[in-house]
DSSP file (Angstrom, degrees, kcal/mol; ACC not computed):
  #  RESIDUE AA STRUCTURE BP1 BP2  ACC     N-H-->O    O-->H-N    N-H-->O    O-->H-N    TCO  KAPPA ALPHA  PHI   PSI    X-CA   Y-CA   Z-CA
    1    1 A M              0   0    0      0, 0.0     3,-0.1     0, 0.0    77,-0.1   0.000 360.0 360.0 360.0 127.6   92.4   72.5  117.9
    2    2 A D        +     0   0    0      1,-0.2     2,-0.3    76,-0.0    76,-0.1   0.924 360.0  14.1 -68.7 -45.8   94.2   73.8  114.9
    3    3 A T  S    S-     0   0    0     71,-0.0     2,-0.2    72,-0.0    -1,-0.2  -0.935  73.7-126.6-133.8 154.9   92.9   71.4  112.3
    4    4 A L        -     0   0    0     -2,-0.3     2,-0.5    63,-0.1     3,-0.1  -0.502  20.2-121.1 -95.3 165.7   90.0   69.0  112.2
    5    5 A S    >>  -     0   0    0     -2,-0.2     3,-0.8     1,-0.1     4,-0.6  -0.944   9.1-158.5-110.0 121.3   90.0   65.3  111.3
    6    6 A A  H >> S+     0   0    0     -2,-0.5     4,-2.7     1,-0.2     3,-1.0   0.842  91.2  65.6 -64.2 -33.1   87.9   64.2  108.4
    7    7 A A  H 34 S+     0   0    0      1,-0.3    -1,-0.2     2,-0.2    -3,-0.0   0.767  94.5  58.9 -63.4 -25.2   87.9   60.7  109.6
    8    8 A V  H <4 S+     0   0    0     -3,-0.8    -1,-0.3     1,-0.2    -2,-0.2   0.819 117.8  30.7 -71.3 -29.7   85.9   61.8  112.7
    9    9 A M  H << S+     0   0    0     -3,-1.0    -2,-0.2    -4,-0.6    -1,-0.2   0.731 112.9  62.5-100.4 -26.9   83.1   63.1  110.5
   10   10 A W     <  -     0   0    0     -4,-2.7    -1,-0.2     1,-0.1   146,-0.1  -0.896  53.6-171.6-113.7 116.7   83.1   60.8  107.5
   11   11 A P        +     0   0    0      0, 0.0    -1,-0.1     0, 0.0    -4,-0.1   0.484  68.5  76.5 -84.3  -1.5   82.5   57.1  107.9
   12   12 A H        -     0   0    0     44,-0.1     3,-0.1    47,-0.0    -2,-0.0  -0.821  65.9-160.6-115.8  93.8   83.4   56.0  104.3
   13   13 A P        -     0   0    0      0, 0.0    47,-0.1     0, 0.0     4,-0.1  -0.365  36.1 -93.3 -66.7 152.3   87.1   55.9  103.6
   14   14 A P        -     0   0    0      0, 0.0     3,-0.3     0, 0.0    43,-0.0  -0.282  28.4-120.2 -64.3 152.9   88.0   56.0   99.9
   15   15 A E  S    S+     0   0    0      1,-0.3     2,-0.8    -3,-0.1     3,-0.1   0.929 110.3  38.6 -57.7 -46.7   88.5   52.7   98.1
   16   16 A N    >   -     0   0    0      1,-0.1     3,-1.0     3,-0.1    -1,-0.3  -0.868  69.7-179.7-108.9  98.9   92.1   53.6   97.3
   17   17 A Q  T 3  S+     0   0    0     -2,-0.8    -1,-0.1    -3,-0.3    -2,-0.1   0.569  72.2  74.5 -77.3  -7.4   93.5   55.4  100.3
   18   18 A A  T 3  S+     0   0    0     -3,-0.1     2,-0.3     2,-0.1    -1,-0.2   0.772 100.2  43.6 -75.4 -24.9   96.9   55.9   98.6
   19   19 A T  S <  S-     0   0    0     -3,-1.0    -3,-0.1     3,-0.0     3,-0.1  -0.874  93.0-103.9-121.0 154.2   95.5   58.6   96.4
   20   20 A A        -     0   0    0     -2,-0.3    41,-0.1     1,-0.1    -2,-0.1  -0.447  49.9 -93.2 -70.6 146.2   93.2   61.6   97.1
   21   21 A P        -     0   0    0      0, 0.0     2,-0.5     0, 0.0    -1,-0.1  -0.344  41.0-132.0 -60.7 140.8   89.6   61.1   95.9
   22   22 A V        -     0   0    0     -3,-0.1     2,-0.4    -2,-0.0    39,-0.2  -0.830  12.7-135.7-101.7 131.8   89.0   62.6   92.4
   23   23 A L        -     0   0    0     -2,-0.5    35,-0.1    38,-0.1    34,-0.0  -0.714   9.8-143.9 -86.8 129.0   86.1   64.8   91.7
   24   24 A T     >  -     0   0    0     -2,-0.4     4,-2.9     1,-0.1     5,-0.2  -0.437  36.7-100.9 -74.8 164.8   84.0   64.3   88.6
   25   25 A P  H  > S+     0   0    0      0, 0.0     4,-2.1     0, 0.0     5,-0.2   0.910 125.5  47.7 -56.5 -42.1   82.7   67.5   87.1
   26   26 A E  H  > S+     0   0    0      1,-0.2     4,-2.0     2,-0.2     5,-0.2   0.928 113.8  46.7 -62.8 -45.0   79.2   67.0   88.6
   27   27 A A  H  > S+     0   0    0      1,-0.2     4,-2.8     2,-0.2    -1,-0.2   0.878 109.6  54.5 -65.4 -37.6   80.8   66.2   92.0
   28   28 A A  H  X S+     0   0    0     -4,-2.9     4,-2.5     2,-0.2    -1,-0.2   0.905 108.1  49.2 -63.3 -41.7   83.0   69.2   91.8
   29   29 A R  H  X S+     0   0    0     -4,-2.1     4,-2.1    -5,-0.2    -1,-0.2   0.917 113.2  46.9 -64.2 -42.1   80.0   71.5   91.1
   30   30 A L  H  X S+     0   0    0     -4,-2.0     4,-2.8     2,-0.2    -2,-0.2   0.918 111.9  50.3 -66.2 -42.5   78.2   70.0   94.1
   31   31 A A  H  X S+     0   0    0     -4,-2.8     4,-1.7     1,-0.2    -2,-0.2   0.916 109.9  50.7 -61.5 -43.2   81.2   70.3   96.4
   32   32 A E  H  < S+     0   0    0     -4,-2.5     4,-0.4     1,-0.2    -1,-0.2   0.908 112.6  47.0 -61.6 -41.5   81.7   74.0   95.4
   33   33 A L  H >< S+     0   0    0     -4,-2.1     3,-1.4     1,-0.2    -2,-0.2   0.926 111.2  50.3 -65.6 -45.7   78.1   74.7   96.2
   34   34 A L  H 3< S+     0   0    0     -4,-2.8    -1,-0.2     1,-0.3    -2,-0.2   0.777 102.4  62.1 -66.1 -26.1   78.2   72.9   99.5
   35   35 A A  T 3< S+     0   0    0     -4,-1.7     2,-0.5    -5,-0.2    -1,-0.3   0.615  78.8 104.4 -76.1 -11.2   81.3   74.7  100.6
   36   36 A L    X   -     0   0    0     -3,-1.4     3,-1.1    -4,-0.4    34,-0.0  -0.589  62.0-154.6 -74.0 123.1   79.4   78.1  100.4
   37   37 A R  T 3  S+     0   0    0     -2,-0.5    -1,-0.2     1,-0.2    -4,-0.0   0.745  91.1  63.5 -70.8 -22.2   78.6   79.2  103.9
   38   38 A R  T 3  S+     0   0    0      2,-0.1     2,-0.5    -3,-0.0    -1,-0.2   0.669  81.5  96.6 -76.6 -14.6   75.6   81.2  102.8
   39   39 A L  S <  S-     0   0    0     -3,-1.1     5,-0.0    -6,-0.2     0, 0.0  -0.631  77.2-131.6 -75.8 122.9   73.9   78.0  101.6
   40   40 A T     >  -     0   0    0     -2,-0.5     4,-2.4     1,-0.1     5,-0.1  -0.275  18.7-113.6 -70.0 162.6   71.5   76.8  104.2
   41   41 A L  H  > S+     0   0    0      2,-0.2     4,-2.6     1,-0.2     5,-0.2   0.852 119.2  54.5 -66.5 -33.3   71.6   73.2  105.3
   42   42 A D  H  > S+     0   0    0      2,-0.2     4,-2.2     1,-0.2    -1,-0.2   0.918 109.9  46.6 -64.0 -42.5   68.1   72.7  103.8
   43   43 A E  H  > S+     0   0    0      2,-0.2     4,-2.4     1,-0.2    -2,-0.2   0.881 111.3  52.6 -65.6 -37.4   69.4   74.1  100.5
   44   44 A A  H  X S+     0   0    0     -4,-2.4     4,-2.3     2,-0.2    -2,-0.2   0.926 109.2  48.8 -63.4 -44.2   72.4   71.8  100.8
   45   45 A E  H  X S+     0   0    0     -4,-2.6     4,-2.7     1,-0.2    -2,-0.2   0.906 111.0  50.4 -63.1 -40.6   70.2   68.8  101.3
   46   46 A S  H  X S+     0   0    0     -4,-2.2     4,-2.1     2,-0.2    -1,-0.2   0.900 109.6  51.1 -62.9 -40.5   68.1   69.8   98.3
   47   47 A A  H  X S+     0   0    0     -4,-2.4     4,-0.6     2,-0.2    -2,-0.2   0.903 111.9  46.3 -64.5 -40.6   71.2   70.1   96.2
   48   48 A V  H >< S+     0   0    0     -4,-2.3     3,-0.8     1,-0.2    -2,-0.2   0.906 111.6  52.1 -68.2 -40.7   72.4   66.7   97.2
   49   49 A D  H 3< S+     0   0    0     -4,-2.7    -2,-0.2     1,-0.2    -1,-0.2   0.880 110.9  48.5 -59.4 -38.0   69.0   65.2   96.6
   50   50 A A  H 3< S+     0   0    0     -4,-2.1    -1,-0.2    -5,-0.2    -2,-0.2   0.553  87.2 111.3 -82.1  -8.0   69.0   66.7   93.1
   51   51 A A  S << S-     0   0    0     -3,-0.8     3,-0.2    -4,-0.6    -3,-0.0  -0.339  74.7-108.6 -67.1 147.8   72.4   65.4   92.3
   52   52 A P        -     0   0    0      0, 0.0     2,-0.3     0, 0.0    -1,-0.1  -0.076  62.0 -53.7 -65.8 176.3   72.6   62.7   89.6
   53   53 A D        -     0   0    0      1,-0.0     2,-0.3     0, 0.0     0, 0.0  -0.353  69.1-174.2 -56.7 112.5   73.5   59.2   90.5
   54   54 A L        -     0   0    0     -2,-0.3     2,-0.1    -3,-0.2    -1,-0.0  -0.826  16.2-128.7-111.8 151.8   76.7   59.5   92.4
   55   55 A T     >  -     0   0    0     -2,-0.3     4,-2.4   107,-0.1     5,-0.2  -0.398  30.8-101.6 -91.2 171.3   78.9   56.7   93.7
   56   56 A K  H  > S+     0   0    0      1,-0.2     4,-2.3     2,-0.2     5,-0.2   0.907 126.2  51.6 -57.0 -42.8   80.3   56.1   97.1
   57   57 A D  H  > S+     0   0    0      2,-0.2     4,-2.7     1,-0.2    -1,-0.2   0.864 106.6  54.2 -65.0 -35.1   83.6   57.5   95.8
   58   58 A D  H  > S+     0   0    0      2,-0.2     4,-2.7     1,-0.2    -2,-0.2   0.946 110.4  45.7 -62.0 -47.2   81.9   60.6   94.5
   59   59 A Y  H  X S+     0   0    0     -4,-2.4     4,-2.8     1,-0.2    -2,-0.2   0.888 113.0  50.6 -63.7 -38.1   80.4   61.3   97.8
   60   60 A T  H  X S+     0   0    0     -4,-2.3     4,-2.7    -5,-0.2    -1,-0.2   0.919 111.7  47.5 -64.2 -43.1   83.7   60.7   99.5
   61   61 A A  H  X S+     0   0    0     -4,-2.7     4,-2.4     2,-0.2    -2,-0.2   0.897 112.0  50.5 -65.1 -40.1   85.4   63.0   97.1
   62   62 A I  H  X S+     0   0    0     -4,-2.7     4,-2.8     2,-0.2     5,-0.3   0.954 112.8  45.3 -62.4 -49.7   82.7   65.7   97.6
   63   63 A F  H  X S+     0   0    0     -4,-2.8     4,-3.3     1,-0.2     5,-0.2   0.927 111.9  52.6 -60.5 -43.3   83.1   65.5  101.4
   64   64 A S  H  X S+     0   0    0     -4,-2.7     4,-2.5    -5,-0.2    -1,-0.2   0.909 112.1  45.4 -58.8 -43.1   86.9   65.5  101.1
   65   65 A D  H  X S+     0   0    0     -4,-2.4     4,-2.3     2,-0.2    -2,-0.2   0.937 115.4  45.6 -67.1 -47.1   86.8   68.7   99.0
   66   66 A V  H  X S+     0   0    0     -4,-2.8     4,-2.8     1,-0.2     5,-0.3   0.919 113.3  51.5 -61.9 -43.1   84.2   70.5  101.2
   67   67 A F  H  X S+     0   0    0     -4,-3.3     4,-2.9    -5,-0.3     5,-0.3   0.939 109.6  49.1 -58.8 -48.6   86.1   69.4  104.3
   68   68 A D  H  X S+     0   0    0     -4,-2.5     4,-1.9    -5,-0.2    -1,-0.2   0.910 114.0  46.2 -59.3 -43.4   89.4   70.8  102.9
   69   69 A R  H  X S+     0   0    0     -4,-2.3     4,-2.1     2,-0.2    -2,-0.2   0.955 117.9  40.1 -65.3 -51.0   87.8   74.1  102.0
   70   70 A L  H  X S+     0   0    0     -4,-2.8     4,-2.4     1,-0.2    -2,-0.2   0.869 114.7  52.4 -70.7 -35.1   85.9   74.7  105.2
   71   71 A N  H  X S+     0   0    0     -4,-2.9     4,-2.6    -5,-0.3    -1,-0.2   0.896 108.4  51.8 -66.0 -38.2   88.8   73.4  107.4
   72   72 A Q  H  X S+     0   0    0     -4,-1.9     4,-2.3    -5,-0.3    -2,-0.2   0.921 110.3  48.3 -63.1 -43.0   91.2   75.8  105.6
   73   73 A R  H  X S+     0   0    0     -4,-2.1     4,-2.5     1,-0.2    -2,-0.2   0.917 111.3  51.1 -60.8 -42.3   88.8   78.7  106.3
   74   74 A R  H  X S+     0   0    0     -4,-2.4     4,-2.8     2,-0.2    -2,-0.2   0.908 108.6  50.5 -62.0 -43.2   88.6   77.6  109.9
   75   75 A V  H  X S+     0   0    0     -4,-2.6     4,-2.2     2,-0.2    -1,-0.2   0.914 111.1  49.3 -61.3 -43.3   92.4   77.5  110.2
   76   76 A E  H  X S+     0   0    0     -4,-2.3     4,-2.2     2,-0.2    -2,-0.2   0.913 112.0  48.1 -62.5 -42.6   92.6   81.0  108.8
   77   77 A I  H  X S+     0   0    0     -4,-2.5     4,-2.6     2,-0.2    -2,-0.2   0.914 109.7  52.3 -64.4 -42.7   89.9   82.2  111.3
   78   78 A M  H  X S+     0   0    0     -4,-2.8     4,-2.1     1,-0.2    -1,-0.2   0.900 109.2  50.2 -60.8 -40.6   91.7   80.5  114.2
   79   79 A G  H  X S+     0   0    0     -4,-2.2     4,-2.3     1,-0.2    -1,-0.2   0.906 110.5  50.0 -62.8 -41.4   95.0   82.3  113.2
   80   80 A G  H  X S+     0   0    0     -4,-2.2     4,-2.7     1,-0.2    -2,-0.2   0.890 108.7  52.0 -63.7 -39.6   93.1   85.6  113.0
   81   81 A I  H  X S+     0   0    0     -4,-2.6     4,-2.8     2,-0.2    -1,-0.2   0.905 108.6  51.4 -63.0 -41.2   91.6   85.0  116.5
   82   82 A T  H  X S+     0   0    0     -4,-2.1     4,-2.1     2,-0.2    -2,-0.2   0.935 112.5  44.9 -61.8 -46.7   95.1   84.3  117.8
   83   83 A R  H  X S+     0   0    0     -4,-2.3     4,-2.2     1,-0.2    -2,-0.2   0.917 113.5  51.1 -62.8 -42.4   96.5   87.6  116.4
   84   84 A Y  H  X S+     0   0    0     -4,-2.7     4,-2.2     1,-0.2    -2,-0.2   0.915 109.6  49.6 -60.5 -45.3   93.4   89.5  117.6
   85   85 A A  H  X S+     0   0    0     -4,-2.8     4,-2.3     2,-0.2    -1,-0.2   0.882 108.9  52.6 -64.4 -38.5   93.8   88.1  121.1
   86   86 A R  H  X S+     0   0    0     -4,-2.1     4,-2.3     1,-0.2    -1,-0.2   0.912 109.2  49.6 -62.7 -41.6   97.5   89.1  121.2
   87   87 A N  H  X S+     0   0    0     -4,-2.2     4,-2.7     1,-0.2    -2,-0.2   0.882 108.7  53.1 -64.7 -37.2   96.5   92.6  120.2
   88   88 A Q  H  X S+     0   0    0     -4,-2.2     4,-2.4     2,-0.2    -2,-0.2   0.917 108.8  49.3 -62.6 -42.4   93.9   92.6  123.0
   89   89 A A  H  X S+     0   0    0     -4,-2.3     4,-1.9     2,-0.2    -2,-0.2   0.907 111.6  49.1 -63.0 -41.3   96.6   91.6  125.5
   90   90 A R  H  X S+     0   0    0     -4,-2.3     4,-2.1     1,-0.2    -2,-0.2   0.916 111.0  49.8 -63.8 -43.0   98.9   94.4  124.2
   91   91 A M  H  X S+     0   0    0     -4,-2.7     4,-2.4     1,-0.2    -2,-0.2   0.885 107.7  54.2 -63.5 -38.3   96.1   96.9  124.5
   92   92 A A  H  X S+     0   0    0     -4,-2.4     4,-2.4     1,-0.2    -1,-0.2   0.899 108.4  49.5 -62.3 -40.5   95.4   95.8  128.0
   93   93 A E  H  X S+     0   0    0     -4,-1.9     4,-2.3     2,-0.2    -1,-0.2   0.906 110.4  50.1 -64.1 -41.5   99.0   96.4  128.9
   94   94 A E  H  X S+     0   0    0     -4,-2.1     4,-2.2     2,-0.2    -2,-0.2   0.896 110.5  49.9 -64.2 -39.8   98.9   99.9  127.3
   95   95 A I  H  X S+     0   0    0     -4,-2.4     4,-2.4     2,-0.2    -2,-0.2   0.918 110.7  49.5 -64.3 -43.5   95.7  100.7  129.3
   96   96 A D  H  X S+     0   0    0     -4,-2.4     4,-2.4     1,-0.2    -2,-0.2   0.893 109.8  51.8 -61.5 -39.7   97.4   99.5  132.6
   97   97 A A  H  X S+     0   0    0     -4,-2.3     4,-2.5     2,-0.2    -2,-0.2   0.907 109.0  50.2 -64.5 -41.3  100.4  101.7  131.8
   98   98 A L  H  X S+     0   0    0     -4,-2.2     4,-2.6     2,-0.2    -2,-0.2   0.922 110.3  49.9 -62.0 -43.7   98.1  104.7  131.2
   99   99 A R  H  X S+     0   0    0     -4,-2.4     4,-2.4     1,-0.2    -2,-0.2   0.908 111.0  49.8 -61.3 -41.5   96.4  104.1  134.6
  100  100 A G  H  X S+     0   0    0     -4,-2.4     4,-2.4     2,-0.2    -1,-0.2   0.905 110.8  48.9 -63.3 -42.0   99.8  103.8  136.2
  101  101 A E  H  X S+     0   0    0     -4,-2.5     4,-2.7     2,-0.2     5,-0.2   0.906 111.1  49.9 -66.0 -40.9  101.0  107.1  134.7
  102  102 A I  H  X S+     0   0    0     -4,-2.6     4,-2.3     2,-0.2    -2,-0.2   0.921 111.4  49.4 -62.2 -43.4   97.7  108.9  135.7
  103  103 A A  H  X S+     0   0    0     -4,-2.4     4,-1.5     2,-0.2    -2,-0.2   0.911 112.0  48.2 -62.6 -42.6   98.2  107.5  139.3
  104  104 A S  H  X S+     0   0    0     -4,-2.4     4,-0.6     1,-0.2     3,-0.2   0.932 113.0  46.9 -63.8 -45.9  101.8  108.7  139.4
  105  105 A L  H >< S+     0   0    0     -4,-2.7     3,-0.7     1,-0.2    -1,-0.2   0.874 110.4  53.8 -64.5 -36.2  101.0  112.2  138.1
  106  106 A S  H 3< S+     0   0    0     -4,-2.3    -1,-0.2     1,-0.2    -2,-0.2   0.818 107.4  50.9 -68.0 -30.6   98.1  112.5  140.5
  107  107 A K  H 3< S+     0   0    0     -4,-1.5    -1,-0.2    -3,-0.2    -2,-0.2   0.566  86.6 114.5 -83.4  -9.1  100.3  111.7  143.5
  108  108 A A  S << S-     0   0    0     -3,-0.7    -3,-0.0    -4,-0.6    -4,-0.0  -0.177  79.5-116.0 -62.9 156.6  102.9  114.3  142.5
  109  109 A E  S    S+     0   0    0      1,-0.3    -1,-0.1     2,-0.0    -4,-0.0   0.898 113.1  20.3 -61.6 -41.3  103.4  117.3  144.7
  110  110 A S  S    S-     0   0    0     -5,-0.0    -1,-0.3     2,-0.0    -3,-0.1  -0.793  93.2-148.2-128.3  90.2  102.2  119.6  142.0
  111  111 A P        -     0   0    0      0, 0.0     2,-1.3     0, 0.0     3,-0.1  -0.237  13.6-127.7 -62.5 142.1  100.1  117.5  139.6
  112  112 A D     >  -     0   0    0     -7,-0.2     4,-2.5     1,-0.2     5,-0.2  -0.739  29.3-177.0 -88.1  90.4  100.0  118.4  135.9
  113  113 A F  H  > S+     0   0    0     -2,-1.3     4,-2.7     1,-0.2     5,-0.2   0.815  78.0  56.3 -65.4 -31.3   96.2  118.5  135.6
  114  114 A D  H  > S+     0   0    0      2,-0.2     4,-2.2     1,-0.2    -1,-0.2   0.934 110.9  44.2 -63.7 -44.7   96.4  119.2  131.8
  115  115 A R  H  > S+     0   0    0      2,-0.2     4,-2.7     1,-0.2    -2,-0.2   0.901 113.0  51.7 -66.1 -40.6   98.5  116.1  131.3
  116  116 A I  H  X S+     0   0    0     -4,-2.5     4,-2.7     2,-0.2    -2,-0.2   0.924 110.3  48.7 -62.2 -44.2   96.2  114.1  133.6
  117  117 A D  H  X S+     0   0    0     -4,-2.7     4,-2.2     2,-0.2    -1,-0.2   0.915 111.6  50.0 -60.4 -42.9   93.1  115.2  131.7
  118  118 A Q  H  X S+     0   0    0     -4,-2.2     4,-2.2     1,-0.2    -2,-0.2   0.922 112.9  46.0 -62.0 -44.8   94.8  114.3  128.4
  119  119 A L  H  X S+     0   0    0     -4,-2.7     4,-2.9     2,-0.2    -2,-0.2   0.878 110.8  52.6 -67.4 -37.9   95.8  110.9  129.7
  120  120 A E  H  X S+     0   0    0     -4,-2.7     4,-2.7     2,-0.2    -1,-0.2   0.892 109.4  49.5 -64.9 -38.4   92.3  110.3  131.1
  121  121 A E  H  X S+     0   0    0     -4,-2.2     4,-2.2     2,-0.2    -2,-0.2   0.927 112.7  47.1 -64.0 -44.4   90.8  111.1  127.7
  122  122 A E  H  X S+     0   0    0     -4,-2.2     4,-2.6     2,-0.2    -2,-0.2   0.903 112.0  51.4 -62.0 -41.9   93.2  108.7  126.0
  123  123 A L  H  X S+     0   0    0     -4,-2.9     4,-2.7     2,-0.2     5,-0.2   0.922 108.8  50.2 -62.5 -45.6   92.4  106.1  128.6
  124  124 A D  H  X S+     0   0    0     -4,-2.7     4,-2.1     2,-0.2    -1,-0.2   0.922 112.6  47.5 -58.9 -44.7   88.6  106.4  128.1
  125  125 A W  H  X S+     0   0    0     -4,-2.2     4,-2.4     1,-0.2    -2,-0.2   0.942 113.9  45.7 -63.2 -48.6   89.1  106.1  124.3
  126  126 A R  H  X S+     0   0    0     -4,-2.6     4,-2.8     1,-0.2    -1,-0.2   0.881 111.6  52.3 -64.4 -38.1   91.4  103.0  124.6
  127  127 A A  H  X S+     0   0    0     -4,-2.7     4,-2.4    -5,-0.2    -1,-0.2   0.893 109.8  49.5 -65.0 -38.9   89.1  101.4  127.1
  128  128 A R  H  X S+     0   0    0     -4,-2.1     4,-2.4    -5,-0.2    -2,-0.2   0.934 112.7  46.1 -65.2 -45.6   86.1  101.9  124.8
  129  129 A V  H  X S+     0   0    0     -4,-2.4     4,-2.6     1,-0.2     5,-0.2   0.917 112.0  52.6 -61.4 -43.3   88.0  100.4  121.8
  130  130 A F  H  X S+     0   0    0     -4,-2.8     4,-2.1     1,-0.2    -2,-0.2   0.923 110.7  46.6 -59.3 -45.9   89.2   97.5  124.0
  131  131 A D  H  X S+     0   0    0     -4,-2.4     4,-2.1     2,-0.2    -1,-0.2   0.896 111.6  50.9 -65.7 -40.7   85.6   96.7  125.1
  132  132 A D  H  X S+     0   0    0     -4,-2.4     4,-1.9     1,-0.2    -1,-0.2   0.926 112.4  46.9 -61.2 -43.9   84.3   96.9  121.5
  133  133 A R  H  X S+     0   0    0     -4,-2.6     4,-2.4     1,-0.2    -2,-0.2   0.858 107.8  56.7 -67.1 -34.8   87.0   94.5  120.4
  134  134 A R  H  X S+     0   0    0     -4,-2.1     4,-1.5     2,-0.2    -1,-0.2   0.917 107.9  47.6 -62.2 -43.1   86.3   92.2  123.3
  135  135 A R  H  X S+     0   0    0     -4,-2.1     4,-1.4     1,-0.2    -1,-0.2   0.895 112.1  49.9 -65.4 -39.0   82.7   91.9  122.2
  136  136 A S  H  X S+     0   0    0     -4,-1.9     4,-2.7     1,-0.2    -2,-0.2   0.869 105.3  57.4 -65.9 -36.3   83.8   91.3  118.6
  137  137 A L  H  X S+     0   0    0     -4,-2.4     4,-2.2     1,-0.2    -1,-0.2   0.871 101.1  56.7 -63.3 -36.7   86.2   88.6  119.8
  138  138 A T  H  X S+     0   0    0     -4,-1.5     4,-0.8     2,-0.2    -1,-0.2   0.930 110.4  44.2 -59.5 -45.3   83.4   86.7  121.4
  139  139 A Y  H >X S+     0   0    0     -4,-1.4     3,-1.1     1,-0.2     4,-0.9   0.929 111.7  52.9 -64.5 -45.3   81.6   86.6  118.0
  140  140 A A  H >< S+     0   0    0     -4,-2.7     3,-0.6     1,-0.3    -1,-0.2   0.852 104.0  57.0 -60.6 -34.8   84.8   85.7  116.1
  141  141 A C  H 3X S+     0   0    0     -4,-2.2     4,-0.6     1,-0.2    -1,-0.3   0.737 101.5  57.3 -70.1 -21.6   85.3   82.7  118.5
  142  142 A E  H <X S+     0   0    0     -3,-1.1     4,-2.3    -4,-0.8    -1,-0.2   0.769  90.7  74.4 -76.8 -25.5   81.9   81.3  117.6
  143  143 A T  H <X S+     0   0    0     -4,-0.9     4,-2.3    -3,-0.6     5,-0.2   0.900  92.8  48.9 -60.9 -47.1   82.8   81.1  113.9
  144  144 A P  H  > S+     0   0    0      0, 0.0     4,-2.3     0, 0.0    -1,-0.2   0.889 111.9  51.1 -60.7 -35.7   85.1   78.1  114.0
  145  145 A V  H  X S+     0   0    0     -4,-0.6     4,-2.5     2,-0.2    -2,-0.2   0.910 108.8  50.8 -65.8 -41.6   82.5   76.2  116.1
  146  146 A L  H  X S+     0   0    0     -4,-2.3     4,-2.3     1,-0.2    -1,-0.2   0.889 109.8  50.6 -63.0 -38.6   79.8   77.1  113.5
  147  147 A L  H  X S+     0   0    0     -4,-2.3     4,-2.8     2,-0.2    -2,-0.2   0.908 109.5  50.6 -65.1 -41.2   82.1   75.8  110.7
  148  148 A E  H  X S+     0   0    0     -4,-2.3     4,-2.3     2,-0.2    -2,-0.2   0.930 111.9  47.2 -61.1 -45.4   82.7   72.5  112.6
  149  149 A K  H  X S+     0   0    0     -4,-2.5     4,-2.5     2,-0.2    -1,-0.2   0.895 112.1  50.7 -63.8 -39.8   79.0   72.0  113.1
  150  150 A R  H  X S+     0   0    0     -4,-2.3     4,-2.8     2,-0.2     5,-0.2   0.934 109.4  50.3 -64.0 -45.9   78.3   72.8  109.4
  151  151 A L  H  X S+     0   0    0     -4,-2.8     4,-2.4     1,-0.2    -2,-0.2   0.921 111.5  48.3 -58.4 -44.4   80.9   70.3  108.3
  152  152 A Y  H  X S+     0   0    0     -4,-2.3     4,-2.2     2,-0.2    -1,-0.2   0.926 112.0  49.0 -63.1 -44.4   79.4   67.6  110.5
  153  153 A A  H  X S+     0   0    0     -4,-2.5     4,-2.3     1,-0.2    -2,-0.2   0.905 111.6  49.3 -62.7 -41.7   75.9   68.4  109.2
  154  154 A L  H  X S+     0   0    0     -4,-2.8     4,-2.8     1,-0.2     5,-0.2   0.891 108.7  53.4 -64.6 -38.5   77.1   68.3  105.6
  155  155 A A  H  X S+     0   0    0     -4,-2.4     4,-3.0    -5,-0.2    -2,-0.2   0.912 109.6  48.5 -60.9 -41.8   78.9   64.9  106.3
  156  156 A Q  H  X S+     0   0    0     -4,-2.2     4,-1.8     2,-0.2    -2,-0.2   0.908 111.4  49.3 -65.4 -41.9   75.6   63.6  107.6
  157  157 A I  H  X S+     0   0    0     -4,-2.3     4,-0.5     2,-0.2    -2,-0.2   0.946 116.4  42.1 -61.5 -48.8   73.7   64.8  104.6
  158  158 A L  H >X S+     0   0    0     -4,-2.8     3,-1.5     1,-0.2     4,-0.6   0.921 112.1  53.6 -66.0 -44.1   76.2   63.3  102.2
  159  159 A A  H >< S+     0   0    0     -4,-3.0     3,-0.9     1,-0.3    -1,-0.2   0.840 101.2  60.8 -61.9 -32.7   76.6   60.0  104.1
  160  160 A A  H 3< S+     0   0    0     -4,-1.8    -1,-0.3     1,-0.2    -2,-0.2   0.714 106.2  48.1 -66.6 -19.0   72.8   59.5  104.0
  161  161 A H  H << S+     0   0    0     -3,-1.5    -1,-0.2    -4,-0.5    -2,-0.2   0.499  79.8 117.6 -99.3  -6.2   73.0   59.5  100.2
  162  162 A V    <<  -     0   0    0     -3,-0.9     2,-0.1    -4,-0.6  -107,-0.1  -0.454  68.6-123.2 -65.7 124.9   75.9   57.0   99.9
  163  163 A P              0   0    0      0, 0.0    -1,-0.1     0, 0.0  -107,-0.1  -0.416 360.0 360.0 -68.8 145.2   74.6   53.9   98.1
  164  164 A E              0   0    0     -2,-0.1    -2,-0.1  -108,-0.0     0, 0.0   0.469 360.0 360.0 -74.6 360.0   75.1   50.6   99.9
């Protein structure tokens, strides 16, 4: 999924849905803090607990701002993953081509062993890079999921503080 839906995570629509929620200075500071990925969820909850009396619209504006920031990061990461995966596919084709060339040279009547050695060395190097990148891609693919989980957890923290 390219982008997330805030409505799935946030149960409190703004009073005036025609305009975007407006952040007060206090709410803006809290939103900026909550959008930091290095902030633990416990620290986020403490920051929300310590916030001054905020209204339902303040909490909605905070969530909207945090959602926009983290969703934008997620979209950028997803784009990077797509480019990375395309490069992996290209590298796989290059590795297959090297294997084909080695096989052709090996079947020749008088094989060029120097060239075969050179290609095998190139193949080993590319295969190693490909495998390293494959392992990195696994980690990169976890990042958008972690952002989604974080957004949901932040929504729950904020929603628990919305005054009735």
